[in-house]
GUMI-673883 format. One record per residue (C-alpha): residue number from 1; x, y, z; residue in one letter. Coordinates in pm, whole numbers, plus 50000, padded with zeros to 5 digits. Layout:
<recs>
n, c1, c2, c3, res
NUM, X, Y, Z, A
...
</recs>
This chain:
<recs>
n, c1, c2, c3, res
1, 01043, 31353, 27181, M
2, 01294, 31100, 27054, A
3, 01316, 30854, 26767, R
4, 01508, 30524, 26769, Y
5, 01593, 30261, 26510, F
6, 01771, 29944, 26622, N
7, 01861, 30121, 26944, G
8, 02017, 30416, 26758, K
9, 01875, 30759, 26828, E
10, 01773, 30969, 26529, I
11, 01723, 31343, 26547, E
12, 01560, 31556, 26277, L
13, 01713, 31901, 26318, L
14, 01517, 32192, 26171, A
15, 01621, 32555, 26114, P
16, 01455, 32878, 26226, A
17, 01559, 33227, 26124, G
18, 01324, 33438, 26336, T
19, 01127, 33388, 26656, F
20, 00787, 33380, 26479, P
21, 00927, 33112, 26245, I
22, 01068, 32924, 26545, F
23, 00726, 32927, 26714, Q
24, 00583, 32738, 26418, E
25, 00882, 32511, 26345, V
26, 00896, 32384, 26702, I
27, 00544, 32244, 26653, E
28, 00647, 32056, 26337, M
29, 00751, 31691, 26316, N
30, 01111, 31751, 26423, C
31, 01317, 31668, 26731, D
32, 01530, 31980, 26755, A
33, 01561, 32334, 26617, V
34, 01871, 32545, 26564, Y
35, 01878, 32924, 26542, F
36, 02103, 33223, 26590, G
37, 02109, 33489, 26855, G
38, 02152, 33862, 26786, P
39, 02513, 33828, 26665, S
40, 02815, 33600, 26627, L
41, 02654, 33358, 26384, N
42, 02675, 33265, 26017, M
43, 02355, 33434, 25899, R
44, 02415, 33806, 25938, M
45, 02320, 33933, 25590, M
46, 01946, 33971, 25632, R
47, 01787, 34239, 25852, K
48, 01519, 34126, 26091, G
49, 01657, 33772, 26117, Y
50, 01803, 33595, 26422, N
51, 01663, 33605, 26775, L
52, 01706, 33857, 27057, S
53, 01828, 33752, 27403, Y
54, 01470, 33736, 27532, D
55, 01362, 33535, 27229, E
56, 01651, 33291, 27272, V
57, 01547, 33239, 27633, R
58, 01184, 33180, 27537, E
59, 01277, 32953, 27244, A
60, 01482, 32726, 27470, I
61, 01197, 32712, 27723, R
62, 00942, 32627, 27452, M
63, 01162, 32352, 27310, A
64, 01222, 32192, 27648, H
65, 00852, 32212, 27740, D
66, 00784, 31999, 27431, R
67, 01061, 31752, 27501, G
68, 01267, 31886, 27212, K
69, 01617, 32033, 27185, R
70, 01734, 32385, 27106, A
71, 02075, 32458, 26957, Y
72, 02220, 32809, 26927, V
73, 02461, 32896, 26647, T
74, 02771, 33081, 26766, V
75, 02960, 32979, 26456, N
76, 03140, 33294, 26342, N
77, 03509, 33356, 26340, L
78, 03554, 33608, 26622, L
79, 03760, 33925, 26608, N
80, 03912, 34085, 26917, E
81, 03605, 34304, 26978, E
82, 03375, 34003, 26942, D
83, 03554, 33829, 27228, L
84, 03414, 34073, 27484, D
85, 03066, 34031, 27341, E
86, 03109, 33654, 27342, A
87, 03197, 33661, 27713, K
88, 02869, 33835, 27791, R
89, 02679, 33609, 27551, Y
90, 02815, 33290, 27705, F
91, 02724, 33410, 28053, E
92, 02367, 33447, 27927, F
93, 02369, 33112, 27745, L
94, 02503, 32935, 28053, N
95, 02204, 33073, 28239, E
96, 01935, 32977, 27985, V
97, 02086, 32636, 27901, G
98, 02064, 32551, 27532, P
99, 02119, 32186, 27451, D
100, 02436, 32292, 27272, A
101, 02597, 32573, 27081, I
102, 02735, 32515, 26731, I
103, 03081, 32673, 26711, A
104, 03365, 32733, 26463, Q
105, 03630, 32944, 26638, D
106, 03883, 32780, 26871, M
107, 03842, 33080, 27105, A
108, 03505, 32937, 27210, V
109, 03678, 32677, 27429, F
110, 03877, 32911, 27657, P
111, 03580, 33150, 27666, L
112, 03369, 32869, 27813, I
113, 03626, 32682, 28018, H
114, 03793, 32979, 28184, E
115, 03458, 33088, 28329, Q
116, 03366, 32727, 28414, N
117, 03042, 32748, 28220, Y
118, 02913, 32394, 28263, T
119, 02575, 32451, 28097, N
120, 02697, 32506, 27738, I
121, 02772, 32183, 27549, P
122, 02960, 32244, 27224, V
123, 02903, 32096, 26878, H
124, 03168, 32161, 26616, S
125, 03030, 32351, 26316, S
126, 03058, 32233, 25957, V
127, 03296, 32530, 25928, M
128, 03548, 32334, 26136, M
129, 03555, 32101, 25834, N
130, 03585, 31781, 26038, I
131, 03710, 31518, 25794, H
132, 03939, 31272, 25973, N
133, 03954, 31070, 26294, L
134, 04229, 31278, 26452, E
135, 04019, 31593, 26421, M
136, 03741, 31418, 26612, I
137, 03982, 31295, 26879, E
138, 04116, 31649, 26917, A
139, 03763, 31783, 26962, M
140, 03692, 31523, 27230, K
141, 03970, 31673, 27441, K
142, 03790, 32006, 27433, F
143, 03467, 31844, 27545, G
144, 03287, 31857, 27210, V
145, 02991, 31620, 27215, T
146, 02896, 31623, 26845, R
147, 03062, 31702, 26513, V
148, 02893, 31831, 26202, V
149, 03060, 31636, 25923, A
150, 03242, 31806, 25640, S
151, 03013, 31853, 25340, R
152, 03257, 31644, 25137, E
153, 03232, 31341, 25367, M
154, 03066, 31034, 25217, D
155, 02847, 30806, 25427, L
156, 03098, 30519, 25426, N
157, 03361, 30745, 25579, T
158, 03108, 30880, 25827, A
159, 03021, 30525, 25931, E
160, 03389, 30436, 25979, L
161, 03473, 30749, 26177, L
162, 03162, 30726, 26391, Q
163, 03232, 30364, 26475, A
164, 03595, 30433, 26563, K
165, 03532, 30751, 26762, S
166, 03192, 30695, 26922, G
167, 03121, 31062, 26851, M
168, 02774, 31187, 26761, E
169, 02755, 31286, 26394, F
170, 02538, 31553, 26238, E
171, 02498, 31557, 25859, Y
172, 02335, 31801, 25619, F
173, 02047, 31617, 25452, V
174, 01871, 31898, 25266, H
175, 01929, 32254, 25148, G
176, 02180, 32503, 25013, D
177, 02535, 32371, 24972, M
178, 02880, 32515, 24897, C
179, 03121, 32384, 24637, T
180, 03417, 32493, 24853, V
181, 03548, 32306, 25156, H
182, 03416, 32448, 25483, G
183, 03606, 32761, 25599, A
184, 03830, 32738, 25291, N
185, 03660, 33011, 25087, C
186, 03805, 33358, 25137, T
187, 03708, 33521, 24808, I
188, 03421, 33721, 24959, S
189, 03666, 33877, 25207, S
190, 03923, 33953, 24940, M
191, 03680, 34121, 24699, I
192, 03413, 34270, 24925, F
193, 03559, 34274, 25276, G
194, 03272, 34044, 25384, N
195, 03389, 33716, 25532, S
196, 03199, 33396, 25458, A
197, 03334, 33272, 25793, Q
198, 03167, 33568, 25967, R
199, 02821, 33524, 25818, G
200, 02851, 33781, 25539, R
201, 02922, 33579, 25224, C
202, 02850, 33765, 24898, M
203, 02817, 33439, 24699, K
204, 03080, 33480, 24423, P
205, 03025, 33108, 24363, C
206, 02692, 33196, 24201, R
207, 02847, 33419, 23932, W
208, 02830, 33343, 23561, D
209, 03186, 33228, 23489, Y
210, 03329, 33079, 23172, R
211, 03601, 32818, 23171, V
212, 03909, 32867, 22957, K
213, 04192, 32619, 22903, K
214, 04441, 32523, 22632, D
215, 04331, 32825, 22430, G
216, 03965, 32719, 22426, H
217, 03655, 32871, 22590, I
218, 03384, 32641, 22729, Y
219, 03014, 32719, 22798, P
220, 03016, 32618, 23162, T
221, 02692, 32778, 23292, E
222, 02773, 32871, 23653, Y
223, 03047, 32614, 23721, P
224, 03065, 32677, 24099, L
225, 02690, 32683, 24170, A
226, 02608, 32371, 24373, A
227, 02274, 32197, 24360, K
228, 02072, 32172, 24680, D
229, 02135, 31872, 24900, M
230, 01861, 31608, 24883, Y
231, 01871, 31293, 25097, M
232, 01495, 31234, 25132, Y
233, 01514, 30906, 24942, E
234, 01817, 30781, 25136, H
235, 01701, 30779, 25498, I
236, 01789, 30408, 25539, P
237, 02150, 30472, 25434, E
238, 02178, 30774, 25666, L
239, 02062, 30570, 25964, I
240, 02287, 30274, 25879, K
241, 02591, 30504, 25859, S
242, 02549, 30603, 26223, G
243, 02443, 30961, 26150, I
244, 02252, 31070, 26460, M
245, 02128, 31415, 26357, S
246, 01970, 31484, 26015, F
247, 02021, 31856, 25957, K
248, 01805, 32065, 25727, I
249, 01966, 32387, 25602, E
250, 01735, 32688, 25581, G
251, 01761, 32960, 25844, R
252, 01682, 33211, 25569, M
253, 01381, 33019, 25438, R
254, 01015, 33122, 25480, D
255, 00772, 32931, 25696, I
256, 00566, 32783, 25412, E
257, 00873, 32620, 25261, F
258, 00997, 32491, 25598, L
259, 00657, 32350, 25685, N
260, 00665, 32127, 25377, L
261, 01029, 32033, 25418, L
262, 01043, 31955, 25791, V
263, 00716, 31767, 25814, N
264, 00786, 31560, 25506, Q
265, 01131, 31448, 25631, Y
266, 00984, 31380, 25975, G
267, 00700, 31173, 25832, D
268, 00942, 30975, 25612, A
269, 01162, 30890, 25912, I
270, 00854, 30776, 26107, D
271, 00737, 30560, 25815, R
272, 01077, 30392, 25795, Y
273, 01091, 30324, 26169, I
274, 00738, 30178, 26161, A
275, 00795, 29956, 25855, D
276, 01155, 29936, 25733, P
277, 01097, 29640, 25500, I
278, 00797, 29783, 25324, G
279, 00929, 30138, 25326, Y
280, 00862, 30340, 25009, N
281, 01156, 30577, 24953, R
282, 00986, 30788, 24691, T
283, 00651, 30844, 24860, E
284, 00565, 31216, 24833, D
285, 00907, 31291, 24682, A
286, 00732, 31473, 24400, D
287, 00619, 31744, 24645, K
288, 00979, 31829, 24729, L
289, 01079, 31828, 24363, H
290, 00788, 32050, 24266, D
291, 00877, 32306, 24534, N
292, 01256, 32301, 24507, R
293, 01460, 32622, 24487, K
294, 01731, 32455, 24278, R
295, 01779, 32110, 24134, D
296, 01879, 31830, 24373, F
297, 02193, 31627, 24437, S
298, 02312, 31379, 24697, T
299, 02643, 31572, 24689, A
300, 02927, 31361, 24833, Y
301, 02711, 31118, 25031, A
302, 02781, 30828, 24792, F
303, 03114, 30939, 24650, G
304, 03254, 31226, 24449, K
305, 02968, 31358, 24234, P
306, 03169, 31537, 23967, G
307, 02987, 31790, 23751, L
308, 02652, 31639, 23849, D
309, 02692, 31850, 24166, Y
310, 02651, 32170, 23963, I
311, 02314, 32339, 23920, N
312, 02190, 32479, 23588, R
313, 01816, 32506, 23615, R
314, 01763, 32808, 23842, Y
315, 02099, 32986, 23842, E
316, 02164, 33307, 23655, G
317, 01924, 33537, 23836, T
318, 02184, 33654, 24087, G
319, 01904, 33641, 24342, K
320, 01865, 33513, 24693, F
321, 01560, 33298, 24637, Y
322, 01368, 33373, 24955, S
323, 01364, 33751, 24907, T
324, 01478, 33834, 24555, G
325, 01772, 34023, 24705, K
326, 02082, 34035, 24486, V
327, 02395, 33930, 24675, F
328, 02657, 34039, 24421, S
329, 02749, 34048, 24055, T
330, 03095, 33990, 23902, P
331, 03330, 34240, 24062, T
332, 03696, 34317, 23998, A
333, 03957, 34280, 24269, E
334, 04059, 34622, 24397, R
335, 04386, 34772, 24277, E
336, 04657, 34862, 24526, L
337, 04638, 35240, 24578, K
338, 04895, 35466, 24742, E
339, 04629, 35639, 24951, E
340, 04522, 35309, 25102, R
341, 04882, 35210, 25171, V
342, 04921, 35532, 25369, T
343, 04608, 35453, 25571, Q
344, 04737, 35104, 25649, I
345, 05072, 35238, 25760, R
346, 04904, 35488, 25992, E
347, 04677, 35228, 26150, R
348, 04957, 34976, 26203, L
349, 05165, 35248, 26368, A
350, 04912, 35242, 26654, D
351, 05017, 34888, 26745, V
352, 05280, 34893, 27017, K
353, 05523, 34604, 27028, K
354, 05861, 34565, 27190, D
355, 06105, 34519, 26904, I
356, 06440, 34347, 26912, D
357, 06607, 34528, 26621, H
358, 06876, 34261, 26600, T
359, 06606, 34014, 26496, E
360, 06560, 34048, 26122, R
361, 06241, 33966, 25932, P
362, 06234, 33606, 25810, Q
363, 06147, 33545, 25446, I
364, 05952, 33221, 25391, A
365, 05868, 33087, 25046, V
366, 05598, 32830, 24970, H
367, 05711, 32626, 24668, V
368, 05571, 32365, 24432, N
369, 05890, 32194, 24311, N
370, 06261, 32146, 24374, V
371, 06374, 32408, 24121, K
372, 06163, 32676, 24286, Q
373, 06306, 32576, 24623, A
374, 06662, 32594, 24495, Q
375, 06601, 32934, 24337, A
376, 06450, 33071, 24658, A
377, 06744, 32939, 24863, L
378, 06994, 33098, 24627, E
379, 06817, 33433, 24657, E
380, 06837, 33432, 25036, G
381, 06509, 33283, 25163, A
382, 06527, 33189, 25531, N
383, 06254, 32925, 25514, I
384, 06131, 32696, 25237, I
385, 05788, 32538, 25271, Y
386, 05746, 32224, 25059, L
387, 05375, 32224, 24984, T
388, 05156, 31931, 25078, G
389, 04924, 32011, 24784, D
390, 05152, 31991, 24480, V
391, 04999, 32141, 24167, Y
392, 05019, 31939, 23847, M
393, 05217, 31885, 23631, P
394, 05483, 31888, 23905, D
395, 05499, 31570, 24109, R
396, 05478, 31535, 24490, P
397, 05811, 31564, 24671, Y
398, 05999, 31242, 24718, S
399, 06227, 31157, 25006, R
400, 06519, 31201, 24766, E
401, 06397, 31554, 24681, D
402, 06385, 31646, 25049, M
403, 06728, 31507, 25124, E
404, 06871, 31688, 24821, Q
405, 06729, 32020, 24942, L
406, 06823, 31977, 25306, T
407, 07180, 31894, 25207, A
408, 07208, 32229, 25028, A
409, 07004, 32449, 25266, K
410, 07295, 32612, 25450, G
411, 07155, 32822, 25734, S
412, 06804, 32817, 25589, S
413, 06525, 32583, 25695, Q
414, 06337, 32325, 25489, I
415, 05988, 32259, 25625, I
416, 05747, 31993, 25498, L
417, 05382, 32088, 25449, G
418, 05072, 31872, 25475, T
419, 04766, 31872, 25246, P
420, 04482, 32097, 25357, R
421, 04237, 31807, 25367, M
422, 04389, 31489, 25506, M
423, 04199, 31167, 25455, T
424, 04273, 30859, 25664, E
425, 04507, 30750, 25383, L
426, 04696, 31080, 25399, H
427, 04726, 31049, 25777, M
428, 04865, 30697, 25748, E
429, 05114, 30798, 25479, Q
430, 05248, 31100, 25666, Y
431, 05256, 30916, 26000, T
432, 05462, 30630, 25855, H
433, 05695, 30869, 25672, F
434, 05756, 31081, 25983, L
435, 05796, 30789, 26224, Q
436, 06044, 30631, 25984, Q
437, 06224, 30961, 25959, G
438, 06245, 30983, 26337, K
439, 06487, 30694, 26324, Q
440, 06686, 30851, 26041, Q
441, 06738, 31213, 26140, G
442, 06407, 31336, 25989, M
443, 06568, 31358, 25644, Y
444, 06725, 31688, 25748, G
445, 06385, 31860, 25775, L
446, 06347, 32152, 26014, D
447, 05974, 32143, 26085, G
448, 05620, 32077, 25969, L
449, 05375, 32324, 25816, L
450, 05043, 32180, 25932, V
451, 04710, 32260, 25776, S
452, 04446, 32100, 26000, N
453, 04418, 32048, 26373, F
454, 04378, 31672, 26332, G
455, 04730, 31654, 26190, A
456, 04855, 31881, 26469, L
457, 04696, 31649, 26722, H
458, 04843, 31337, 26562, K
459, 05194, 31458, 26488, F
460, 05225, 31627, 26825, G
461, 05172, 31288, 26988, S
462, 05458, 31128, 26790, L
463, 05733, 31319, 26974, D
464, 05913, 31388, 26647, L
465, 06131, 31670, 26771, G
466, 06012, 31885, 26479, L
467, 05862, 32229, 26533, P
468, 05508, 32268, 26399, M
469, 05381, 32582, 26227, I
470, 05010, 32653, 26186, G
471, 04928, 32705, 25817, D
472, 04712, 32987, 25678, A
473, 04392, 32787, 25642, N
474, 04366, 32739, 26020, L
475, 04225, 33091, 25982, N
476, 04347, 33231, 26315, V
477, 04140, 33546, 26368, Y
478, 04201, 33640, 26734, N
479, 04459, 33610, 27010, Y
480, 04264, 33347, 27201, M
481, 04250, 33101, 26911, S
482, 04621, 33163, 26850, A
483, 04687, 33078, 27214, A
484, 04482, 32756, 27184, V
485, 04695, 32640, 26892, Y
486, 05011, 32720, 27084, E
487, 04907, 32573, 27420, K
488, 04704, 32270, 27316, H
489, 04853, 32179, 26979, F
490, 05213, 32287, 27027, G
491, 05250, 32523, 26730, V
492, 05548, 32758, 26741, E
493, 05382, 33025, 26528, R
494, 05053, 33086, 26352, V
495, 04963, 33243, 26022, H
496, 04725, 33536, 26068, A
497, 04393, 33483, 25893, S
498, 04401, 33598, 25531, M
499, 04058, 33747, 25594, E
500, 04156, 34001, 25860, L
501, 04063, 34353, 25749, P
502, 04284, 34638, 25865, L
503, 04137, 34709, 26209, N
504, 04098, 34342, 26296, D
505, 04459, 34274, 26195, L
506, 04586, 34565, 26403, A
507, 04385, 34455, 26706, N
508, 04498, 34094, 26664, F
509, 04864, 34196, 26646, M
510, 04826, 34415, 26954, E
511, 04682, 34134, 27165, H
512, 04851, 33814, 27052, T
513, 05163, 33681, 27218, K
514, 05210, 33394, 26973, V
515, 05466, 33454, 26694, P
516, 05285, 33555, 26374, V
517, 05343, 33490, 26006, E
518, 05169, 33665, 25717, M
519, 05151, 33605, 25345, T
520, 05279, 33926, 25188, V
521, 05313, 33834, 24822, H
522, 05163, 33603, 24562, G
523, 04824, 33487, 24442, S
524, 04679, 33312, 24747, P
525, 04415, 33044, 24711, I
526, 04068, 33182, 24778, V
527, 03866, 32868, 24701, M
528, 03971, 32511, 24785, Y
529, 03747, 32263, 24609, L
530, 03693, 31889, 24598, E
531, 03508, 31960, 24273, L
532, 03731, 31915, 23968, D
533, 03657, 32203, 23729, L
534, 03895, 32055, 23474, Y
535, 03621, 31802, 23395, E
536, 03434, 32082, 23216, N
537, 03697, 32081, 22942, T
538, 03672, 31704, 22904, E
539, 03295, 31680, 22853, V
540, 03204, 32006, 22680, M
541, 03260, 32136, 22332, E
542, 03464, 32453, 22289, S
543, 03267, 32764, 22184, I
544, 03565, 32982, 22101, G
545, 03940, 33032, 22116, Q
546, 04137, 33266, 22340, E
547, 04469, 33239, 22520, D
548, 04498, 33288, 22896, N
549, 04599, 33642, 22983, A
550, 04849, 33578, 23262, Y
551, 04911, 33207, 23314, V
552, 05013, 32927, 23080, D
553, 04730, 32781, 22872, N
554, 04772, 32443, 23042, Q
555, 04603, 32592, 23349, Y
556, 04230, 32637, 23363, L
557, 04096, 32985, 23438, V
558, 03752, 33108, 23541, L
559, 03672, 33432, 23366, M
560, 03409, 33703, 23385, T
561, 03404, 34043, 23220, D
562, 03596, 34165, 23527, K
563, 03897, 33938, 23488, G
564, 04014, 33581, 23508, E
565, 04131, 33369, 23800, S
566, 04358, 33065, 23755, P
567, 04257, 32727, 23894, V
568, 04528, 32474, 23980, Y
569, 04473, 32100, 24008, R
570, 04672, 31908, 24267, D
571, 04769, 31542, 24272, W
572, 04464, 31451, 24479, S
573, 04242, 31594, 24205, G
574, 04141, 31891, 24421, R
575, 04119, 32237, 24269, N
576, 04267, 32561, 24402, H
577, 04125, 32890, 24272, L
578, 04360, 33188, 24311, A
579, 04320, 33563, 24301, L
580, 04364, 33713, 23956, S
581, 04587, 33987, 24098, K
582, 04897, 33945, 24311, E
583, 04876, 34020, 24678, L
584, 05154, 34264, 24768, C
585, 05229, 34402, 25114, Y
586, 05582, 34516, 25033, L
587, 05499, 34890, 25074, P
588, 05398, 34840, 25439, M
589, 05639, 34561, 25530, M
590, 05825, 34785, 25779, K
591, 05503, 34872, 25963, E
592, 05398, 34506, 25972, L
593, 05735, 34418, 26122, Y
594, 05706, 34691, 26383, E
595, 05356, 34567, 26465, A
596, 05503, 34227, 26550, G
597, 05501, 34022, 26229, V
598, 05830, 33835, 26210, R
599, 05770, 33588, 25928, Y
600, 05683, 33710, 25579, F
601, 05557, 33445, 25339, R
602, 05573, 33450, 24961, I
603, 05321, 33221, 24791, E
604, 05562, 33108, 24524, G
605, 05397, 32796, 24387, K
606, 05256, 32952, 24070, T
607, 05564, 33149, 23955, Y
608, 05830, 33047, 23708, T
609, 06177, 33000, 23851, E
610, 06296, 33338, 23721, E
611, 05985, 33524, 23840, Q
612, 06030, 33375, 24184, L
613, 06398, 33470, 24194, R
614, 06312, 33835, 24133, T
615, 06041, 33840, 24399, I
616, 06250, 33665, 24666, V
617, 06549, 33886, 24592, R
618, 06336, 34198, 24634, T
619, 06188, 34086, 24965, Y
620, 06531, 33978, 25087, R
621, 06657, 34331, 25022, Q
622, 06354, 34476, 25196, A
623, 06405, 34254, 25500, A
624, 06768, 34362, 25523, D
625, 06679, 34731, 25495, S
626, 06316, 34802, 25582, L
627, 06349, 35171, 25496, D
628, 06385, 35067, 25130, Q
629, 06041, 34903, 25104, C
630, 05883, 35196, 24919, G
631, 06159, 35233, 24662, S
632, 06178, 34856, 24607, L
633, 05805, 34841, 24544, F
634, 05832, 35122, 24289, A
635, 06066, 34899, 24086, Q
636, 05846, 34587, 24094, M
637, 05643, 34479, 23795, K
638, 05335, 34263, 23846, S
639, 05341, 33921, 23683, V
640, 04962, 33886, 23680, Y
641, 04677, 34137, 23650, A
642, 04824, 34391, 23891, G
643, 04859, 34421, 24268, Y
644, 04592, 34409, 24536, T
645, 04587, 34444, 24914, L
646, 04326, 34171, 24961, G
647, 04139, 34202, 25290, S
648, 04356, 34497, 25397, L
649, 04164, 34701, 25139, Q
650, 03886, 34707, 25399, F
651, 03842, 34844, 25748, G
652, 03856, 35211, 25843, A
653, 04198, 35371, 25882, A
654, 04291, 35571, 26190, R
655, 04217, 35920, 26060, H
656, 03877, 35808, 25927, I
657, 03787, 35670, 26270, E
658, 03887, 35996, 26438, L
659, 03666, 36196, 26203, I
660, 03375, 35963, 26280, S
661, 03437, 35986, 26655, T
662, 03451, 36366, 26652, N
663, 03141, 36410, 26433, A
</recs>
């Protein structure tokens, strides 16, 4: 079946979590159904869900017999072991012929193209966070036929990008939403070892936090808990914007709920096509309101929603609404333990790399202002990254700032970073600045630290003569995606995913041939939000007084009874939530180096000048004499709530695996 309005095709895309649910959904008033196979998708937390190979085959046949489409989610980040499974899976999918797969990991492209699988169209997942024209143009070169728009994209932007690119757009119109930018939430990995990008999110965004700022406590009532998306009353605007596919979230939902949801959206679309002038937007809307799981919002469809995006009515149970299953409750970040350090050292020792011992580890420091940069240079940093997301109250770097730093850099490098999310305005600003700099010696800069593949695609085409480094939020999880960034986007090195647990990191280092950087110290950002949490302090009355424990009172913190995490606001109004503890890999820096890591990054943006000096000096000494790492760590004092190993807390160590194998 197919629907058209003014010559534009419209697809209502429904979810199915199991084959029995699929058998009923495919008969509903929808045009397409998406579902997951037995693995490698973003819904891996519920037993008995997803389809077997035989069920995938039958589901595709049933859809095609009814003139409908079937899309298969292969939207996980893939580790090295997953790549072998993905090869077998894609051979099967090429045989059964889904209408497309929905994918996140860059490794999907070589996996398909190297085997010349011509029967697997690719749609880019919402986890690719497509948010600018250059990202779409980059995806075109890989043969992507549809993009799922970033959750933060408004309909005006979607209309502009669709018109300019000609790309099919898919847009979430109903269901569970995240407050964090797609693939920019790593907190579940850091606390539980369960990656949100690998279908195992533990939902820390649904915890009962309190906001604290300027010595005051505010009654925020679940400040990260997004309302459900609701676009039922805005079908005309969706169609006008050029959105082709209206996507309903709900692969974990029961059949009774989906029956109401899918048929009601389908009927509304049909009513609008039949009579657009006399169309009643609110007809039967009360049924959806009466059966909602949470309160509703149009999210970012019509602009930044502010605190209206946040749910209050049904939060607080800690429950997954379809089953009553508790995902998680507030949990402390794990402390760095000597026993775990020993396990990490042993596992990394298994990685065999040819080492040029004349090549010393490079110390890179990510800074928020000129004084931090100067301090890091004076303490021996090899590389200074000037952030593209400057935290307030510091101001964004000016051309004068850059020229001042490059004049005093000596043998070190000064590298300019880009914002994580780059709007069309950001792209225009950076393009003009860099093209102008091309005529003027690039202001003495030594490279670009690039945060999204749209910027890589754009700046690579400018022939700037500047090396490009892939930033951490590209989330490189396997050697094939690293190779894609090197071969197709021209990066000189990649940052290993912050989410890699021990075994996955070791396997990645063993296989990759692309130079690798890792963040080894600091409080990395684990949630990157368009939502401005600082608004809570502007509209709510204080319920108490209490100073921040570890950061200046000017910074907002989210606190539970397990600790408090600082939130920084950048000059675009975006918020960056950090770990409460400091990441510290100093004790195993030698083993990381011997495993092939050559660039060691310090996230220095949140430190005072003197704190940063001490940290850089210590890592400089460690880099110059790797045998001193243990003794240098013994002398370090944490600035924040202690040290943690982040995702390296998780994943079995070598001797544990041997015990399991011999049992």
